C-alpha positions as CSV (number, residue, x, y, z in Angstrom):
1,M,14.9,-28.8,7.6
2,F,15.2,-25.7,9.8
3,L,16.1,-23.5,6.9
4,T,13.2,-24.9,4.9
5,V,10.8,-24.0,7.7
6,I,12.1,-20.5,8.0
7,V,12.1,-19.8,4.3
8,F,8.5,-21.4,4.1
9,I,7.2,-19.1,6.8
10,A,8.9,-16.1,5.3
11,I,7.5,-16.8,1.8
12,L,3.9,-17.2,3.1
13,S,4.3,-14.1,5.3
14,V,5.6,-12.0,2.3
15,L,2.8,-13.2,0.0
16,V,-0.1,-12.5,2.4
17,L,1.4,-9.2,3.7
18,V,1.8,-7.9,0.1
19,H,-1.8,-9.1,-0.6
20,E,-3.1,-7.2,2.5
21,F,-0.9,-4.2,1.9
22,G,-2.9,-3.8,-1.4
23,H,-6.1,-3.6,0.5
24,F,-4.5,-1.2,3.1
25,L,-3.0,1.1,0.5
26,V,-6.2,1.5,-1.6
27,A,-8.4,1.9,1.5
28,K,-6.1,4.6,2.9
29,K,-6.1,6.3,-0.5
30,L,-9.9,6.4,-0.6
31,K,-10.1,7.6,3.0
32,I,-11.8,4.4,4.2
33,K,-10.9,3.8,7.9
34,V,-8.4,1.1,8.4
35,E,-8.8,-0.1,12.0
36,E,-5.9,-2.4,12.1
37,F,-3.0,-3.7,10.0
38,G,-1.6,-6.9,11.5
39,F,1.6,-8.9,10.8
40,G,1.0,-12.5,11.6
41,L,-2.3,-13.9,13.0
42,P,-3.8,-13.3,16.4
43,P,-3.4,-13.5,19.4
44,R,-1.7,-10.1,19.5
45,A,1.7,-9.8,20.8
46,L,2.6,-6.1,20.3
47,S,0.8,-3.0,18.9
48,I,1.2,0.5,18.2
49,K,-1.4,3.1,17.2
50,R,-0.5,5.6,14.6
51,G,-3.4,8.0,13.8
52,E,-6.5,5.9,13.6
53,T,-4.9,2.6,12.7
54,V,-3.5,0.0,15.1
55,Y,-0.3,-1.7,13.7
56,S,0.2,-5.1,15.4
57,I,2.5,-7.9,15.6
58,N,0.7,-11.2,16.3
59,W,2.0,-14.5,17.7
60,L,1.4,-16.7,14.7
61,P,4.0,-15.5,12.3
62,I,2.3,-16.4,9.1
63,G,0.8,-13.7,6.8
64,G,-1.2,-10.8,8.1
65,F,-4.6,-9.1,7.8
66,V,-6.3,-5.8,7.4
67,R,-9.4,-4.8,9.4
68,L,-11.5,-2.2,7.7
69,Y,-14.1,-0.2,9.5
70,G,-17.6,-1.4,8.5
71,E,-16.4,-4.2,6.4
72,D,-18.6,-6.9,7.9
73,E,-20.9,-5.5,10.6
74,A,-23.2,-3.5,8.3
75,G,-26.4,-5.3,8.7
76,S,-28.6,-2.3,9.6
77,G,-26.7,0.0,7.4
78,T,-25.0,1.7,10.3
79,V,-22.0,1.1,12.4
80,K,-21.7,1.7,16.1
81,V,-18.6,3.1,17.4
82,K,-17.6,3.4,21.0
83,T,-15.7,6.6,22.1
84,K,-15.2,8.5,25.3
85,K,-18.6,10.1,24.5
86,P,-21.8,8.1,24.3
87,V,-22.1,5.6,21.5
88,I,-22.5,7.4,18.2
89,T,-23.4,6.3,14.6
90,D,-20.8,7.0,11.8
91,T,-21.0,5.9,8.3
92,S,-18.9,8.5,6.4
93,R,-15.8,6.4,6.4
94,A,-17.2,2.8,6.6
95,F,-16.4,0.4,3.9
96,F,-20.0,-0.8,3.3
97,A,-21.2,2.8,2.8
98,R,-18.6,3.6,0.0
99,P,-19.6,3.7,-3.7
100,V,-19.5,0.4,-5.7
101,W,-16.3,1.2,-7.6
102,Q,-14.4,2.1,-4.3
103,R,-15.4,-1.2,-2.7
104,A,-14.5,-3.1,-5.8
105,A,-11.1,-1.3,-6.0
106,V,-10.3,-2.3,-2.3
107,S,-11.5,-5.9,-3.0
108,I,-9.2,-6.5,-6.0
109,A,-6.2,-4.4,-4.6
110,G,-4.7,-7.5,-2.9
111,V,-5.0,-9.6,-6.1
112,A,-3.3,-6.8,-8.1
113,M,-0.5,-6.6,-5.6
114,N,0.2,-10.3,-5.8
115,F,0.3,-10.0,-9.6
116,L,2.5,-7.0,-9.3
117,L,5.0,-8.8,-7.0
118,A,5.2,-11.6,-9.5
119,V,5.9,-9.1,-12.3
120,V,8.7,-7.5,-10.2
121,I,10.4,-10.8,-9.4
122,I,10.1,-12.1,-13.0
123,S,11.5,-8.8,-14.3
124,Y,14.4,-8.9,-12.0
125,L,15.3,-12.5,-12.9
126,F,15.0,-11.6,-16.6
127,S,17.4,-8.7,-16.2
128,A,19.8,-10.0,-13.4
129,V,19.9,-13.7,-14.0
130,G,18.7,-14.1,-17.6
131,V,16.3,-16.5,-19.3
132,P,17.2,-20.0,-20.7
133,V,16.2,-20.1,-24.3
134,L,16.7,-22.6,-27.1
135,G,19.7,-21.8,-29.2
136,D,20.5,-22.7,-32.8
137,K,23.0,-25.5,-32.3
138,V,22.3,-29.3,-32.3
139,V,24.6,-31.1,-29.8
140,V,25.4,-34.8,-29.5
141,S,24.5,-36.0,-26.1
142,N,24.8,-39.8,-26.3
143,I,26.4,-42.3,-28.7
144,V,25.1,-45.9,-29.0
145,K,27.8,-48.5,-29.0
146,N,28.7,-50.0,-32.4
147,S,26.3,-47.6,-34.2
148,P,27.3,-45.6,-37.3
149,A,27.9,-42.6,-35.2
150,A,30.3,-44.5,-33.0
151,V,32.1,-45.9,-36.0
152,A,32.3,-42.3,-37.4
153,G,34.0,-41.1,-34.3
154,L,31.4,-38.8,-33.0
155,K,31.7,-37.9,-29.4
156,N,29.3,-36.4,-26.7
157,G,29.4,-32.6,-26.9
158,D,30.1,-32.5,-30.6
159,V,28.1,-29.6,-32.3
160,I,26.7,-30.8,-35.6
161,L,27.0,-27.7,-37.9
162,S,25.9,-29.2,-41.4
163,I,25.2,-32.2,-43.4
164,N,26.5,-32.2,-46.9
165,N,26.9,-28.4,-46.7
166,T,23.3,-27.9,-45.5
167,K,23.4,-26.0,-42.3
168,I,21.7,-27.6,-39.2
169,K,19.9,-25.4,-36.7
170,E,17.6,-27.8,-34.9
171,P,17.2,-31.4,-34.2
172,N,14.1,-32.1,-36.4
173,Q,16.0,-30.8,-39.4
174,L,18.9,-33.2,-38.9
175,I,16.3,-36.1,-38.4
176,L,14.5,-35.3,-41.6
177,L,17.7,-35.0,-43.6
178,T,19.1,-38.2,-42.2
179,K,15.9,-40.2,-43.2
180,K,16.1,-38.9,-46.8
181,H,19.6,-40.4,-47.3
182,L,19.4,-43.8,-45.4
183,G,22.2,-46.0,-46.7
184,E,24.2,-43.1,-48.3
185,K,27.5,-41.7,-47.2
186,L,27.1,-38.2,-45.6
187,T,29.6,-35.6,-44.6
188,L,29.0,-34.1,-41.4
189,E,30.7,-30.8,-40.3
190,I,31.1,-30.7,-36.6
191,N,32.6,-28.4,-34.0
192,R,34.6,-30.2,-31.3
193,E,36.2,-28.2,-28.5
194,G,36.2,-25.0,-30.6
195,K,37.6,-26.6,-33.8
196,N,35.6,-27.4,-37.0
197,E,36.1,-30.9,-38.4
198,K,34.5,-33.1,-41.0
199,V,33.5,-36.7,-40.6
200,S,31.8,-39.2,-42.9
201,I,28.8,-41.3,-41.7
202,T,26.4,-43.7,-43.4
203,P,23.0,-43.8,-41.7
204,R,21.7,-47.3,-41.6
205,K,18.5,-48.4,-43.3
206,T,17.4,-50.8,-40.7
207,Y,18.0,-50.0,-37.0
208,P,16.3,-50.6,-33.5
209,S,13.3,-48.3,-32.9
210,D,14.9,-46.8,-29.9
211,E,18.2,-45.9,-31.6
212,G,17.6,-44.1,-34.9
213,P,19.6,-44.4,-38.2
214,M,22.8,-42.9,-36.9
215,G,22.6,-44.3,-33.3
216,V,23.0,-41.0,-31.7
217,T,21.1,-38.9,-29.2
218,I,20.9,-35.1,-30.0
219,S,19.5,-32.1,-28.3
220,Q,19.3,-28.4,-28.9
221,D,21.6,-26.2,-26.9
222,I,20.2,-23.9,-24.3
223,K,21.6,-20.4,-23.8
224,T,20.9,-17.8,-21.2
225,V,19.6,-14.4,-22.5
226,K,19.6,-11.4,-20.2
227,Y,17.4,-8.5,-21.0
228,P,18.0,-4.8,-20.5
229,W,16.3,-3.3,-17.3
230,Y,14.1,-1.1,-19.6
231,Q,12.7,-4.2,-21.4
232,A,12.4,-6.6,-18.5
233,P,9.3,-5.1,-17.0
234,F,7.3,-5.4,-20.3
235,L,8.6,-9.0,-20.8
236,G,8.0,-9.8,-17.1
237,T,4.4,-8.6,-17.4
238,K,3.9,-10.7,-20.5
239,E,5.4,-13.7,-18.8
240,A,3.2,-13.2,-15.7
241,L,0.1,-13.0,-17.9
242,Y,1.1,-16.2,-19.7
243,E,1.7,-18.0,-16.4
244,S,-1.6,-16.7,-14.9
245,W,-3.4,-18.1,-18.0
246,L,-1.7,-21.5,-17.4
247,I,-2.6,-21.5,-13.7
248,A,-6.3,-20.4,-14.5
249,S,-6.6,-23.1,-17.1
250,G,-5.2,-25.7,-14.6
251,I,-7.7,-24.8,-11.9
252,A,-10.6,-24.8,-14.4
253,T,-9.5,-28.4,-15.6
254,V,-9.2,-29.6,-11.9
255,L,-12.7,-28.3,-11.0
256,Y,-14.2,-29.7,-14.2
257,Q,-12.8,-33.2,-13.6
258,L,-13.7,-33.0,-9.9
259,V,-17.3,-31.9,-10.5
260,F,-18.3,-33.9,-13.5
261,F,-16.1,-37.0,-13.3
262,G,-15.3,-37.1,-9.5
263,V,-11.5,-37.4,-10.4
264,S,-9.3,-36.6,-7.5
265,P,-7.0,-33.6,-8.4
266,Q,-3.3,-34.5,-9.0
267,G,-0.5,-32.1,-8.4
268,V,-2.5,-30.0,-6.0
269,A,-0.5,-28.9,-2.8
270,G,-1.5,-27.6,0.5
271,P,0.7,-26.1,3.2
272,V,2.6,-29.4,3.6
273,G,3.2,-29.8,-0.2
274,I,4.3,-26.2,-0.6
275,A,6.6,-26.6,2.3
276,E,8.0,-29.8,0.6
277,L,8.5,-27.9,-2.6
278,T,10.1,-25.1,-0.8
279,G,12.8,-27.4,0.5
280,Q,13.6,-28.5,-3.1
281,F,13.9,-24.9,-4.3
282,V,16.1,-23.9,-1.3
283,Q,18.6,-26.7,-2.3
284,I,18.8,-25.2,-5.8
285,G,19.5,-21.7,-4.7
286,P,18.1,-18.1,-4.0
287,Y,17.1,-17.4,-7.6
288,A,15.1,-20.6,-7.8
289,V,13.4,-19.6,-4.6
290,L,12.5,-16.2,-6.0
291,S,11.1,-17.9,-9.1
292,F,9.0,-20.1,-6.8
293,V,7.7,-17.0,-4.9
294,S,6.5,-15.5,-8.2
295,L,4.7,-18.6,-9.1
296,L,3.0,-18.8,-5.7
297,S,2.1,-15.1,-5.8
298,L,0.4,-15.7,-9.2
299,N,-1.4,-18.8,-7.7
300,L,-2.6,-16.7,-4.7
301,A,-3.8,-13.9,-7.0
302,I,-5.8,-16.4,-9.3
303,L,-7.4,-18.3,-6.4
304,N,-8.4,-15.1,-4.6
305,I,-10.1,-13.7,-7.7
306,L,-12.3,-16.7,-8.0
307,P,-16.0,-15.8,-7.5
308,F,-16.3,-17.9,-4.4
309,P,-17.6,-16.6,-1.0
310,A,-14.9,-15.7,1.5
311,L,-12.5,-14.9,-1.2
312,D,-11.8,-11.5,-2.7
313,G,-13.6,-12.7,-5.9
314,G,-16.6,-13.6,-3.8
315,R,-16.8,-10.2,-2.2
316,L,-16.4,-8.6,-5.6
317,L,-19.3,-10.9,-6.9
318,F,-21.7,-9.5,-4.4
319,I,-20.6,-5.9,-5.3
320,V,-21.1,-6.6,-9.0
321,I,-24.6,-8.1,-8.2
322,E,-25.4,-4.8,-6.2
323,A,-24.2,-2.7,-9.1
324,V,-26.3,-4.7,-11.7
325,F,-29.5,-4.7,-9.6
326,R,-28.9,-1.4,-7.9
327,R,-29.6,-2.7,-4.5
328,K,-27.6,-4.2,-1.7
329,V,-27.5,-7.9,-1.3
330,N,-29.1,-8.9,2.1
331,Q,-26.3,-8.4,4.5
332,K,-27.2,-11.6,6.6
333,F,-27.4,-13.7,3.5
334,E,-23.9,-12.4,2.4
335,S,-22.5,-13.0,5.9
336,Y,-23.8,-16.5,5.9
337,A,-22.4,-17.2,2.3
338,H,-19.0,-16.0,3.3
339,A,-19.1,-18.2,6.5
340,V,-20.1,-21.2,4.6
341,G,-17.5,-20.4,1.9
342,M,-14.8,-20.2,4.6
343,A,-15.9,-23.4,6.0
344,I,-15.7,-25.2,2.7
345,L,-12.2,-23.7,2.0
346,L,-10.9,-24.7,5.4
347,S,-12.4,-28.2,4.8
348,L,-10.6,-28.4,1.4
349,I,-7.3,-27.3,2.9
350,A,-7.6,-29.9,5.6
351,L,-8.3,-32.7,3.1
352,I,-5.4,-31.6,0.9
353,T,-3.2,-31.5,4.0
354,V,-4.3,-35.0,5.0
355,H,-3.6,-36.1,1.3
356,D,-0.2,-34.5,1.5
357,L,0.8,-36.2,4.7
358,I,-0.3,-39.6,3.5
359,R,1.6,-39.1,0.3
360,L,4.7,-37.9,2.3
361,F,4.7,-40.9,4.7
362,T,4.2,-43.3,1.8
363,G,7.2,-41.7,-0.2
364,Q,5.1,-40.6,-3.2
365,P,6.5,-37.4,-4.7
366,L,4.2,-34.3,-5.3
367,L,6.1,-33.5,-8.4
368,P,9.2,-35.0,-10.2
369,K,12.3,-34.2,-8.2
370,I,13.6,-30.8,-9.4
371,Q,17.1,-31.1,-11.0
């Protein structure tokens, strides 16, 4: 339990810090003033100032934040800055005063960094650990008692190489060939513990619906393929894009069912659910945890790019509106929109958390237990 909590906090911190570092990096590159880069959430515990930026460590050790100069307080088009001298007005390095493309770049930088983190992790796993892929062998995984397979002497783990000299490479091929020769004596070539053997079997014409003509359960073997380091980034990017599409499609389906049919979303997890899943992945091992981090990072990227106020996508939406109509959105309206959006998001998180707690105390699993 203690290890799960530590790993859970570490994962959330890494994901949010990577996200905020994207905003920080692009803002610095564009010479937008960064007032503070914080690890954790306030209240502040320690801080140090380097140049114009305060780097802080805060008491709540989850995530982090970046505070940009002129990000929110630009209602009048100017920002007041207190110095040793009298109060002055300075807009040259304020976020709100920068061109549309610069503000858009800063807004999407966090999403881009979360996507990049997922690509890096997936690429590493592809290269160092490998990817499970379907092989070209059909393996016997179960034998029904008194079935033709049992009579023929087939055993669990036997690899079926051919039927009547026709090579077998996948389960459906074996099933189709068998059904074409019901009641006929067939010769199976199998590999058992490294040695090739031949056995005779007669698939029955009548059989229970849950057994099949031979009375055998078969599966396709799975092998692990490792990719060279120079191929892994391209394959990792492709896989991250595919997973992102699946996540986006899932979110769209959940929203559609919720809005039009009032169907309560299933498989949606809040902090409690994510912590529960973290515990399962911790039990499997470090590579499983890394894979989980990449999935969470992609989820964070997709959720943040949604055009909803208070999210990066919401801020980007107002920037795009400004670019299209060539005038700034009323700052008070935008501020209220983000405030309402944040309230809605916090309410949803609270509701999902309550649902997770109820499910946890009633013993209902979030997902099937990971094996």
